[in-house]
C-alpha positions in Angstrom: 103.5 124.2 123.6 104.8 120.6 124.2 108.5 120.4 125.1 110.4 117.6 123.3 113.8 116.7 124.7 116.7 117.1 122.3 120.3 116.1 122.2 123.1 117.1 119.8 125.1 114.2 118.4 127.9 115.9 116.6 126.1 118.1 114.1 123.0 116.0 114.2 120.1 117.3 116.3 118.0 114.4 117.6 114.6 115.1 119.1 112.9 112.8 121.6 116.0 110.6 121.8 114.6 108.1 124.2 111.5 107.6 122.2 113.5 107.3 119.0 115.9 104.9 120.7 113.2 102.6 122.1 111.6 102.7 118.6 114.9 101.4 117.2 115.0 98.6 119.8 111.4 97.7 119.0 112.2 97.7 115.3 115.2 95.4 115.7 113.3 93.1 118.1 110.3 92.8 115.7 112.5 92.0 112.6 114.4 89.5 114.7 111.2 87.7 115.9 109.8 87.8 112.3 113.0 86.0 111.1 112.7 83.5 114.0 109.2 82.7 113.0 110.3 82.1 109.4 113.1 79.8 110.3 111.8 78.0 113.4 108.0 78.1 113.5 107.0 78.3 109.8 105.2 74.9 109.9 102.4 76.1 112.1 99.1 76.8 110.4 98.8 80.4 111.6 102.4 81.5 112.2 102.8 83.2 108.8 100.3 85.8 109.9 102.2 86.4 113.1 105.4 86.8 111.1 103.8 89.5 109.1 102.5 91.1 112.3 106.1 91.3 113.6 107.3 92.5 110.2 104.8 95.5 110.1 105.4 96.3 113.7 109.1 96.5 112.8 108.4 98.7 109.8 106.1 101.0 111.8 108.6 101.4 114.7 111.5 101.9 112.3 109.7 104.7 110.6 108.7 106.0 114.0 112.3 106.3 115.1 112.9 108.6 112.1 109.7 110.5 112.7 110.5 111.1 116.4 114.3 111.5 116.1 114.8 113.6 113.0 111.6 115.6 112.8 113.7 118.8 113.0 114.9 118.2 109.4 111.5 117.5 107.8 109.2 119.9 106.0 105.6 119.7 107.2 104.6 117.8 104.0 107.4 115.2 104.5 106.7 114.9 108.2 103.0 114.2 107.4 104.0 111.5 104.9 106.3 109.8 107.4 103.8 109.8 110.2 101.1 108.5 107.8 103.4 105.6 106.7 104.1 104.8 110.4 100.4 104.7 111.2 99.4 102.7 108.2 102.1 100.0 108.9 100.9 99.9 112.5 97.3 99.4 111.3 98.4 96.6 109.0 100.1 94.9 111.9 96.8 94.8 113.8 95.1 93.3 110.7 97.6 90.4 110.6 97.3 89.8 114.4 93.6 89.5 114.0 93.9 87.3 110.9 96.2 85.0 112.9 93.6 84.9 115.7 90.8 84.1 113.3 92.8 81.2 111.8 93.6 80.1 115.4 90.0 79.5 116.3 89.7 77.1 113.3 86.0 77.6 112.6 84.7 76.3 109.4 84.9 78.3 106.2 81.3 79.5 106.3 82.0 81.2 109.7 85.6 82.2 109.2 85.0 84.0 105.9 82.7 86.7 107.4 85.4 87.2 110.2 88.1 87.7 107.6 85.9 90.1 105.6 85.1 92.0 108.8 88.8 92.2 109.6 89.6 93.5 106.1 86.8 96.1 106.3 88.1 97.2 109.7 91.5 97.8 108.2 89.9 99.6 105.2 87.9 101.9 107.4 90.8 102.8 109.7 93.2 103.0 106.8 90.9 105.5 105.0 90.5 107.6 108.1 94.3 107.6 108.5 94.7 108.8 104.9 92.0 111.4 105.5 93.2 112.8 108.9 96.6 111.1 109.7 95.9 111.1 113.4 97.6 108.6 115.7 94.4 108.5 117.8 92.7 106.7 114.9 95.3 104.0 115.0 94.8 103.7 118.8 91.1 103.0 118.4 91.9 100.3 115.7 94.6 98.8 118.0 92.2 98.8 121.0 89.5 97.0 119.0 92.1 94.4 117.8 93.9 93.7 121.1 90.6 93.4 122.9 89.3 90.8 120.4 92.6 88.9 120.6 92.8 89.1 124.4 89.2 87.7 124.7 89.8 84.9 122.2 93.0 83.7 123.9 91.4 84.1 127.3 88.6 81.8 126.2 91.2 79.3 124.9 93.0 79.4 128.3 89.7 79.0 130.2 88.3 76.2 128.1 91.4 73.9 128.6 90.9 71.9 125.4 91.7 68.3 125.0 94.9 67.1 123.3 98.3 68.5 124.3 96.4 70.8 126.7 99.5 71.8 128.6 101.0 73.4 125.5 97.7 75.0 124.6 97.2 76.4 128.1 100.8 77.8 128.3 100.8 79.2 124.8 97.3 80.7 125.1 98.2 82.1 128.5 101.4 83.8 127.0 99.5 85.4 124.1 96.6 86.4 126.5 99.1 88.1 128.8 100.9 89.7 125.8 97.7 91.4 124.6 96.6 92.2 128.1 99.8 94.3 128.2 99.0 95.7 124.8 95.8 97.1 126.2 97.9 98.7 128.9 100.0 100.4 126.3 96.9 102.0 124.8 95.8 103.2 128.2 99.3 104.5 129.2 99.6 106.4 125.9 96.0 107.8 126.2 96.4 108.9 129.9 100.0 110.1 129.1 101.4 108.4 132.2 105.0 109.6 132.4 108.0 109.4 134.7 109.7 112.5 133.3 110.0 114.4 130.0 113.0 112.1 129.4 111.1 108.9 130.0 107.5 109.7 129.1 104.4 107.7 128.2 105.7 106.9 124.7 108.9 105.4 126.1 107.0 103.4 128.8 104.6 102.1 126.1 107.5 101.0 124.0 109.1 99.0 126.9 105.7 97.3 127.6 105.4 96.5 123.9 108.8 94.8 123.9 107.6 92.5 126.7 104.4 91.9 124.8 106.1 90.9 121.6 108.4 88.5 123.4 105.3 86.9 125.0 103.6 86.5 121.7 106.6 84.7 120.3 106.8 82.5 123.4 103.2 81.6 123.0 103.7 80.7 119.4 106.7 78.5 120.4 104.6 76.6 122.9 101.6 76.1 120.5 103.6 75.2 117.4 104.3 71.7 118.6 101.0 70.7 117.0 99.3 72.0 113.9 96.0 71.0 115.3 96.1 73.3 118.3 93.2 75.7 118.3 90.5 77.2 120.4 88.0 74.6 119.3 87.9 71.4 121.3 89.3 68.3 119.5 
């Protein structure tokens, strides 16, 4: 039987307090970055998708804080519904990150449309499997496919050193590349359950790495938003 740390806050029993707490921090950070994109970076051609990426990460981790922290109070049916909502929101966040990346490469419509369709079908398949089984491992596979694709795309942009405002492109692409490199690490940390203690386990470590990753994504967007023409494709 897996032991989950618990604390009593007045009459409120909180399970997995560090995991729930880091989920709350992730939720607040994600909503903050989503609002920053809306007010500061909304002119860029692909930033609306990144804003929705942050928004659904915020929704997923907000629901996750409830799922981890207050699970003692839920019936099995309610707990299942909450976990499913968390997993579906997380899957949608992957969809928008991939959508932003497809728009970033700025291929013509004949080539971008199949990519968008494939992304939508990917979401549909993993969404259906989540509804069918409601297993976090399903989301991790979806996330790994997404972050690998994004990491490779931005790595290519960083290596190609495109013409035109290349310093902003290189720095921005490098920041996003690093962000999703760290995201790959979070999947590995979670899968291998690399923990320091029961009070700071693989979930908590993954959450801290995710915070750094989200900040790097936003920084990359800042650097690349100076020109609406920045893309993977050479100009």
